C-alpha positions in Angstrom: 166.6 108.5 65.2 168.8 107.6 62.2 167.1 105.6 59.5 168.0 102.8 57.2 166.7 102.4 53.7 166.9 99.3 51.6 166.9 100.6 48.0 166.3 98.4 45.0 166.0 101.1 42.3 168.8 99.7 40.2 167.6 96.1 40.0 164.6 95.6 37.8 164.5 91.9 38.6 164.5 92.4 42.3 161.4 91.0 43.9 160.6 92.0 47.4 157.1 91.7 49.0 156.2 89.8 45.8 156.7 92.5 43.2 159.3 94.4 41.2 161.2 96.9 43.3 162.4 99.3 40.6 162.2 102.9 41.9 161.1 101.7 45.4 162.7 102.0 48.8 161.8 99.8 51.8 161.8 101.8 55.0 163.5 100.0 58.0 163.7 101.6 61.4 163.2 105.1 60.3 161.5 107.8 62.5 158.9 108.3 59.8 158.2 104.6 59.8 157.7 104.6 63.6 155.4 107.7 63.4 153.3 106.2 60.6 153.1 102.8 62.4 151.8 104.6 65.6 149.3 106.6 63.6 147.8 103.6 61.9 147.8 101.4 65.0 146.0 104.1 67.0 143.3 104.6 64.3 142.7 100.9 63.6 142.8 99.7 67.2 140.2 102.3 68.1 137.7 100.1 66.2 136.4 97.4 68.6 136.6 94.6 66.0 140.4 95.2 65.6 142.4 94.3 68.7 145.8 94.7 67.2 147.7 95.4 64.0 151.3 94.7 63.0 153.0 96.7 60.3 155.2 94.3 58.5 156.7 96.6 55.8 156.4 100.1 54.4 157.6 101.1 50.9 158.0 104.5 49.3 159.5 105.8 46.0 163.2 106.5 45.8 164.2 110.1 45.9 164.5 110.5 42.1 161.1 109.0 41.3 159.5 110.9 44.2 160.8 114.2 42.8 159.3 113.5 39.3 155.8 112.6 40.7 155.9 115.5 43.2 156.7 118.1 40.5 153.6 117.0 38.5 151.5 117.1 41.7 152.7 120.5 42.8 152.0 122.0 39.4 148.4 120.8 39.7 148.1 122.0 43.2 149.3 125.5 42.2 146.3 125.7 39.9 143.8 125.0 42.7 141.8 127.8 44.3 143.6 127.1 47.6 147.0 125.6 46.6 148.0 125.2 50.3 145.1 123.0 51.3 146.5 119.5 51.1 146.0 116.5 53.3 147.5 113.1 54.0 144.8 110.6 53.3 144.4 106.9 52.6 143.4 105.8 49.1 140.0 104.0 48.8 140.9 101.7 46.0 143.4 99.1 44.8 141.4 95.9 45.2 142.4 94.9 41.7 146.1 94.8 42.7 147.0 98.2 41.4 148.6 99.7 44.5 152.2 98.6 43.6 151.9 100.3 40.2 150.4 103.4 41.7 153.3 103.7 44.2 155.9 103.4 41.4 154.2 105.3 38.6 151.7 107.7 40.3 148.0 107.9 39.7 146.7 107.8 36.2 143.4 108.4 34.5 142.6 104.7 34.6 142.5 104.9 38.5 139.3 106.9 38.3 136.4 104.8 39.6 132.7 105.1 39.5 131.4 105.7 43.1 128.2 106.9 44.6 129.3 110.5 44.3 130.9 110.5 40.9 133.8 109.3 38.8 137.1 110.1 40.4 139.5 109.0 43.1 138.2 108.6 46.7 140.3 109.2 49.8 139.7 109.1 53.6 141.4 110.0 56.8 140.2 106.7 58.3 142.5 103.7 57.5 139.7 101.2 58.5 137.5 102.8 55.9 140.2 102.6 53.3 140.7 98.9 54.1 137.2 98.2 52.8 138.3 99.2 49.3 142.0 98.2 49.3 143.8 95.0 48.5 143.9 92.8 51.6 146.8 93.6 53.9 147.7 96.8 52.1 147.1 100.5 52.6 148.3 103.4 50.4 148.8 106.7 52.1 148.8 109.7 49.8 149.1 113.5 49.8 146.0 114.9 48.2 145.4 118.4 46.9 142.0 119.3 48.3 142.0 123.0 47.4 138.5 124.3 47.9 136.2 121.4 48.8 132.4 121.5 48.6 130.4 119.4 50.9 128.1 117.3 48.7 125.0 115.4 50.0 123.4 114.2 46.9 124.6 111.0 45.2 125.4 111.2 41.5 127.5 108.5 39.8 127.8 110.5 36.6 129.5 113.5 38.3 132.9 113.9 36.7 134.0 117.3 37.9 133.7 119.3 41.1 131.0 122.0 41.5 131.8 125.4 39.9 134.2 127.3 42.1 135.6 124.2 43.9 138.5 121.8 43.4 137.1 118.6 45.1 134.1 117.4 47.0 133.6 116.1 50.6 131.2 113.2 51.0 130.2 110.9 53.8 128.6 107.6 54.6 125.3 108.8 55.9 121.8 107.5 56.4 119.9 107.7 53.1 116.3 108.7 52.7 114.0 107.7 49.8 115.3 110.3 47.3 119.0 109.6 47.8 119.9 112.5 50.0 122.3 111.7 52.8 121.7 112.9 56.4 123.2 112.2 59.8 126.9 112.5 58.8 129.4 110.3 60.6 132.8 112.0 60.8 134.9 108.9 60.5 133.2 107.9 57.3 134.0 111.1 55.4 135.6 110.8 52.0 137.2 113.3 49.7 136.7 112.9 46.0 139.1 114.5 43.4 138.6 114.3 39.6 142.2 114.8 38.4 144.7 112.0 38.7 147.5 114.6 39.2 145.8 115.9 42.3 147.2 113.2 44.5 150.7 111.7 44.9 151.4 108.3 46.7 153.6 108.5 49.8 153.7 105.1 51.5 152.5 101.6 50.7 151.9 99.9 54.0 151.8 96.2 54.6 150.0 95.0 57.7 148.4 92.1 59.4 145.5 92.3 61.9 
């Protein structure tokens, strides 16, 4: 289907969805909008506590800004041990109101957070999981350079780089025993952790109500 874009890149004072729309495009009726809406609805409505979800708006960068961010991201991916291993994931962050800035400017070093498995940026395939960390009513879908990922079971909040020979780590929400080792992995709680802000690029900022 043919799509319509509402672009505000030339108007710094344009406020849509409550924020400055410079370098941002609102997607209206595009095929990718519909596909993304179906994907999110299916994942969220599979959780018993969520009966329905309505996507009210989806934003992305305009073509010029997207090309700039993607060039930096691609250069980083080319340095990974497996440059072709990338995934579309949801960002586990943004409760402080940073998602609009990330969409427009890309990830920065200040987006690294201290989590159970280290200092970095956390991502998940599960939008419900991402909602726990995101600003209410918002989800940020990204493309993430996973490269070679090591499955890590031991928590370490001081970890600031992947294990030797790897580009990222795969963690999970698991039952914890008395020495902090995770067991009984649950697939839908898995999170990927990257330690370089250039290793992910924002794709879509999704507004929703449930």
